[in-house]
C-alpha positions in Angstrom: 0.4 27.0 -12.8 1.0 26.2 -9.2 3.3 28.4 -7.1 6.6 26.7 -6.6 6.2 26.1 -2.8 2.8 24.5 -3.4 4.1 22.3 -6.0 7.1 21.3 -3.8 4.6 20.5 -0.9 2.5 18.2 -3.1 5.5 16.4 -4.3 6.8 15.9 -0.8 3.4 14.7 0.5 3.2 12.3 -2.5 6.6 10.7 -1.9 6.0 10.6 2.0 2.7 8.8 1.5 4.5 6.4 -0.8 7.5 5.8 1.6 5.1 5.4 4.6 2.9 3.0 2.8 -0.1 5.4 3.2 -1.9 3.9 0.0 -5.3 5.9 0.7 -3.4 9.2 0.6 -1.2 8.2 -2.3 -4.2 7.3 -4.4 -5.4 10.9 -4.0 -2.5 12.1 -6.1 -3.2 9.7 -9.0 -5.0 10.5 -12.1 -8.1 8.3 -12.4 -6.9 6.8 -15.6 -3.3 6.1 -14.4 -1.6 3.4 -16.3 1.4 1.3 -15.3 3.2 -1.3 -17.5 5.6 -3.8 -16.1 7.9 -5.6 -18.6 8.8 -8.3 -16.2 9.9 -10.6 -14.9 8.1 -13.0 -14.9 5.8 -11.5 -17.6 4.4 -8.2 -18.9 1.6 -6.8 -16.9 -0.6 -3.8 -17.5 -2.3 -2.0 -14.7 -5.2 0.7 -15.4 -7.0 2.8 -13.0 -6.2 4.2 -9.5 -7.7 1.4 -7.5 -6.0 -1.4 -9.3 -2.6 0.3 -9.4 -2.8 0.9 -5.5 -3.8 -2.8 -5.0 -0.8 -3.9 -7.1 1.9 -1.6 -5.5 0.5 -1.4 -1.9 
């Protein structure tokens, strides 16, 4: 298990990357098989994989 300070630093860096739109850095925090499901509107959409996820959110 990661030390508390290290885990906190990772979480802060993750959210900073997201908030700053640094999608290259953001992608480094994601699992290769990340899956995101949007239930709309306008329709249900399934995103699988880091590259596809970052392309969609970024």
